[in-house]
N, C-alpha and C positions, 0 to 999 in steps of 0.2 A: 269643840264640837264638841256632841255626846250624843253616843250610837245602846242601845240597851237590844238585844232581840236573846226570842225566849226558845223553846222546847223541848213541847209537851206531847210527847207523842212512848205511847205503849205503859213502858217503866220506866222515863225518862220525863223528868222536873228540873229542865236547867236555865239554867242563865249564861248570858255576856256580853258584860258591858266593856266601850272602851271612853274615855272622859281626857281631853285634849288640854291641855294645861299650859299656856307659851312654849314653852321644848319641851316641854314631855308630855305623856301620856302612859297613863293610868290602865289597865287593863283588870276585870273583876269577875270572873268566872264562881259556879258553884253549884249548885240545889236549891232553885226555887226557898222563900222563906228564909234563908239562912244569911249572909253579911257575904259571904264567898272570900275568894280566895284573890290580893291581888298584890302587882307586881306592875312600876312603875319606873319607865326606861325615860332618862332624860336624852337630849338631842342639839350637837350643834345650833342650828335653829327652828326657826318654828315652820315654816316652811320644809324641811326635812321630818318633821316632827306628821305634821299634817299627811304629808308622802306616804310614810309609816303605817300611820292610822288606816288611811283609806285602804290601803294593801292588805294589811290585815283583817278588814271588815269585809274586802271581797272574797280575802280568800275563806272567811267563816259562812260565807252566805254561794260559793263556791261549793264549799264541802254538804251543805245543806240538801244542796238544788240536788249533787251528783249520787247523796244517799236517796232520796225523793225520788228519784229515776230509777235510782235501782230497785225501790219498791213496788216500783209500779210494776213493774217487767216482772215482778215474782207472780205465780201463776195464786192463781184467790182461788180458798179453800170454801169449798164448798161445807155445810153442814147439814147432811140428809137424813131424812129419817128411814130410817129400813121400810125396807117393801114389807105390810104387813102376808102377800101372798107366800114371801121368801123365809120366814121364821118357820123355825121349825113348832110339830104340834105339842103342845104343853105334854103328853104323856111319853113322848119319843124324847124329850127332854127332860123328865123326871127319871126314865129309865137309859139317859147317858152319864146323868151327877148321880144314880147309885152303882152305876157300875166303877166309877171314879173314888169315890168315898171309896169298894171294897177293895182296891190295890192297894 
């Protein structure tokens, strides 16, 4: 079995993969575009290895779902332009800047 997951979000650009061979599996993770880091784990049987691999995949997917659910519950910020009628007139703004510079 082989499973490859990618997370590309904001400044994150990561991958996580698992590959089973017989009674062992290798987990590789890191930044996309790199070889990443690998860890191999051996088990008593092929079935135990597959069970552990499936458990790790389920945990990883659950973590991503939780992360996405938290982000969707955050209030979205709207980038609003200031209302031109609420801006200070230019001569008032100049006077304000001069007062700050004199202090």
